[in-house]
Phi, psi and omega in degrees: 000318183292331178297322179286312183291332181295336177291324176294314179298316178297322178294320179291319183288331184247016183298329178289341182251024178096001177073021182295346182287353179295337178275329191298311182299304179300324180295314181295314181297317180295314182294324183283320189252000186296329181280333186273317188233113182299326179295320178292324176301312181295309184286330175295317176295320180296315179296319180294315178298319180295316181291327174294318179298316179296320179296320177298317179297317181293318178294322178297318178294323178294317177297320178298321178298313180289325182293332179262015179057035176091344180293325179293350179298335177299331178263318189285327180295312175299322178294322178296320178296318179296317179298317181293318178294318177298318178302313182295313181296313181293325178293319178294318177299317179296322179296319179295314179296318180295324178295329177278354180088014181262133177287120182259138176243121177289140174283156175061031183257133173282127180271079183277324178256122183246000000 
């Protein structure tokens, strides 16, 4: 549960610096506890993969905005809002499921860390 929730906390604490902290919490929890608890290993990787996927989507939208000299912002800003709301909702859902002891799988996630 903490691996999922730590991404929200990291995002809030580092939002002024680009939100890079969303990776830090899940990464630290996964690295520290992956050998001891198999459930934390699974859910830590899942939280980390999801946050990497969301970051890739956000950076892609940002690049699209700059590449179109800001005109693409008419499309990218609403998409960014949708991605952020989806990130928040799915992270909370994953935290609730992990607290119940259920292995949660995020939809649309690139499985980069196996």
